[in-house]
N, C-alpha and C positions, 0 to 999 in steps of 0.2 A: 616742823618746817617742811615745806613742800620740796620734794626732791624729784630730779629727773632720772635718778638711778633705777635700775630694774629691780623688782622684788628680790631676786637672788642676791643682789649686792647690798641690800639693806642691812645695816649694822644693828645688832642687838647688844644688850648689856653683857651678855655671856661672851660674845666675841671680843668685846672691848677689854674685859677683865682677864681674858685668857692670855697666858704667857705668849710673848712675841715669837718664840721659837716654835709653838704649837700651831701657828697659823699657816695655812697651806699656800704655796705659791711664793714663798719669800725669795727663793733663789731665782725664779723666773722674772721677778720684778726688778732684780739688781741690774741686769744688763741694760734695759731701757734707761734706768736712772743714770748709769754711768755714761751712756751716750748723751743723755740730756746735760749732764755736768760738763762734758767735753765741748758740746755745742755752746754752753753758756760762756766757757772760757774763751772760745773763739769770738763770740759776740763782744765780750769785754775788751779783748785785744783790738777788735775793729773800732770800738768806741775811742780807744786811746789815740788811734791815728786819724780820726775824722775831725776836721776843723780847718780853719784858715791858716793857723800857723803850722809850719812844717818842722815837726819834732825830730826828724831824721837829719836835718841839717847840723853839720858839726859846728858851724859858725852862726853867730846870731842868737845864741842861748837856747837852742833847740832842746837840749838835754835839761837845762834848768827849768824851761817852760813846761816840760813833761812832768817833772816832779812837783812843781808849784801849783799847776792848775789841772793838767789832764788826769793825773792819778788820783788827786782828791775828788775830782768831779766824777770819775768813773767809780770810785768807792762809794760816793754818795748815791749814785744811780743804783748800785747793788743794794745798799742798806735801806734806802727809801722804798724802792720797789718791793723788796722782799717783805719789809716790815708792814707796809700798808696792806698789802695783799693777805698777810697773816692776820692783821687786826680785823679785816673783813670777814675772814673765815671764822675767827672766834666770836664775832659779834652775831653772825648768822646762827651758829650754834646756840648761843645764849638766848636769842630771841625766837629761835625756831622758825625763822623766816629768811628765805634765800634772797630777798630784795633789799636787805639793809646792809649798811656799811657806814663808817664814820661821816661820809660827807652827805648821806641820805637820812640821817637821824638827828643832825644838828651838832654832833661832837665837834667837828671842825670849827663851826661857827662859834661854839662856846669857847674853844681855845682861842679864836680871834678876839673874842670879847675880853677874855683874860689878858691877852697881849696888849689891847688898847688901854685897859684899865691900868696896866703896869706903866705905860707911856704917860698917862695922865697923873697917877699918884706918885710914881717913883721914875721920873723921867731920865735921871742919871744912872739907872740901875744897868747892870751888865746882861749879856745874853742868858746867863744861867738863871738869873732871877726872873726874867721874862719867861723862860721856859718852865720853871717851877709854878709861876702863876698860871700860865696857860694850861698845864697839866691838871692843876687843881679845878679850874673852871670846866674843862672838858670832863672831868670825872663827875662833877656835880650835875652838869647838864645831861650827861649819859644816864645817871642814875634817875634823874626826873623823867626821862623818857621811858626807862624801864618801868618806873612806878605807874606811869600812865598806861603802858600796855597791860599791866596786871589788873588795873581797875576798870578798863574799858574792854568789852568783848567786841572784837571786829569779825565780821562774818567772812571777809576775804583777806588773803594774805597780801593782796595787791594795795589795800587801804593802808598798811603799815608804812611803806616807804613814802607814800603821798602825805600822811600825817607827819612823818619825820621831816620831809622836805619843807612842809609848812611850818613846822616847829623851828627848823633851822632858819627859815626866811624871817620869822619874827625876831629871833636873836640877832640875825644879820642887820635888820632894820634899826634895832637899838644900837648896834655897833656903829652903823653909818651915821645915826643922829649924833652920837657922842663924838665921832670923828669930825663931823661938820661943826659941832658946837666948840671943840677945842682946836680946830684948825689942824687936824691930823689925817685927813682923808688921803692925801698923797702918800703919807707914810704907811697907812693901812693898805693901800692898794699895792704898794711895793712889797710888802710882807706876804700878802696873800696870793700874788701872781707866782704860781709854782714854776720855778725856773732853776736851772743848775749853772747859769751864766757866771754868777758872782762867787761860786764855790772855789775856794783855793785853800792852801795851807793856813791854819789858824782860824778858819771859819766854818769848818765842817766837823770838827772832832767830837762834838756832843752827839753826832749821829750814831756813834759807836755804842751808845747806851741801848739802842734798839737791838743790838746783837745780844745783850743780856736778856732782853725780853724774849727773843726768839728761842734762846736756850731754856727760859722758864716754861715757855709754851710747849716746847718738845717734852720736857719733863712731866708736865701736867696734861699731856694731850689726852690720855685716857679718861681723866676726870672730866674734862671739858666735853668729850664726846658723850659720856654718860649723862651729863647735865643737859646736853642737847636732846636727849631722849625724853626729857620732861622731869618735873619735880617728883612725881609719884615713883618713876622708876629709879631715880637717883636715890631717893629716901629708902626705898625697898632694899637696895644693895648697900645700905649703911653709910651713904655719903651725905655730907652736910651741904645741901643744895645752895643754900643762901650764901654760904662762905665761898663756894666755888664761883657763883655768878658775881659776887663782889670782887673776887680776885680777877676774874675775867674782865670786869668793867675797868679795874685799875690798870691792867696791862694795856688794854685798848687806849685808855686815856693817856697813858705814858707815851706810847707809840705816836698817837696823833699829835700830842703836844710837842714832842721833840721835832717831828718831821714838819710841822706847821711853822715852827719857829725858825728852823734852819733853812728849809727848802720852800715852804708854802703849801698851798693846796694842790693835791693830786686827785682830781675828781674821778669817781667810778672805779678806781683801781680795785679797792676791796670788794667791789660788787661783781665785776666781770670775771675776775681771776678764780675765786672759789667756784662759781658756777660753771665755768668751763671745765675745770678739774673734775668737779663732782659728776658732771655729765658722762665722763668717761670712766671714773674710777670708784663712784659711790661716795658714801658720807663718813668714812672712817678717817678721823682727824689725823691719827698717828701716820697712817700710810700716805695720806694725801698731802701732809705738811711740806715734805721736800719738793713735791711737784708744785704746790702753791707758791713756795718761795721762789722756785726757778721761773715759774711762768710770770710772776711779778717782776722779776729781773728782766725777763725778755721783753715784756710789754713796754716798761719805762725806758729801757735802753733803746729800743727800736724807735719809740716816739721821739726820744731825745735826738737820735741820729737824723730822723726825718726833719725835725726842727732846725737842725744845724745845716742841712744841705739844701733845703728847698729854696731859700732866698739868700744863700751865701753871698757875701761874707756876713750878712745879718742873721739873727736867729729868731725863731718862732718859739715862745715859751712852751716848755713841755706840757703844761697844764692845758694850753689850747689844743694841741694835738690829741692828748689823752682825753680831753673833754668830748671831742668830736667822735673819736672811736668808741669811747665808753658809752656815750649816749645812744649811739647807733645800736651796740650790743644790748643795752638795756631795753630799748624799744623791741628788739627782736625777742628777748626773754619774756617781756610782758605779752607780746602776741602769741608766743609759744604756749605760755600758761593759759591764755584765754582759749585756744583752740583744744588744749588738753581738758579744760573744765567743761567745754561744750559738748565733748563726746559722751 
């Protein structure tokens, strides 16, 4: 995987497998992280008070509105932003490519296809069944993309996201055709438009599943980092490379399926966050993971606040704001890579 980190920051298998207490600079990294957590809490509090309804009003149900909509919405921002950024980081390690994430390799499109199939085959099923099917389709689709990468040798890392976007476009075209055929296009559009407007008590609780995924990634962080160094390195240190990759794909699919069903598509989030963090901190998953989670929360929350205030009292879907920001950062990353390769 191409990395913008300096050679002195490049992670080796010895560094990853060394005990955490033996790594230098642990104490010096603690203070910035504490400051970042405090800033995150402040941003979360700001999100609670931004909106048309005045939750400070004693009359008119302000307190009730806070607990029914604002708190669930803010919790969803935190969970969705952190989990999708984390999924992008793990996927970039597994593919050894810094330009991939669930929305650029077709994982999200496969989850949408599974969601549509559930509407067609099991129209009366609940949200949990739809989520399970979406996760299954996302898992299979991601495995297909990984199998393609192993069989085809690509000369440039820039080709990988292009192939992934094309792959996702084919799946999206099949989904659109089925939606037209069964008169479900409007339903599909409503599910895929990433927004937090309809989040309230009773409609977001499944998102807490991604918290368990985040804990699992933290526990397995060293294994994912070693797997990101390549199959030969992972095998030499006694790791079952295939099993780790399969586990990583499963966690990515689980996160993508849950977020897609509950919130919708959050484009480019898993792409820009890990790249921004790795530019500053290098490629060590364990030390970068807290910063990736926090940065994902920052970006989604800020984009959601922008969407709420630009045309108040109406709202712009967060996926639209995030798509504009993410595509601009994506283009800058591509141009930066081209300049680096030209030297």
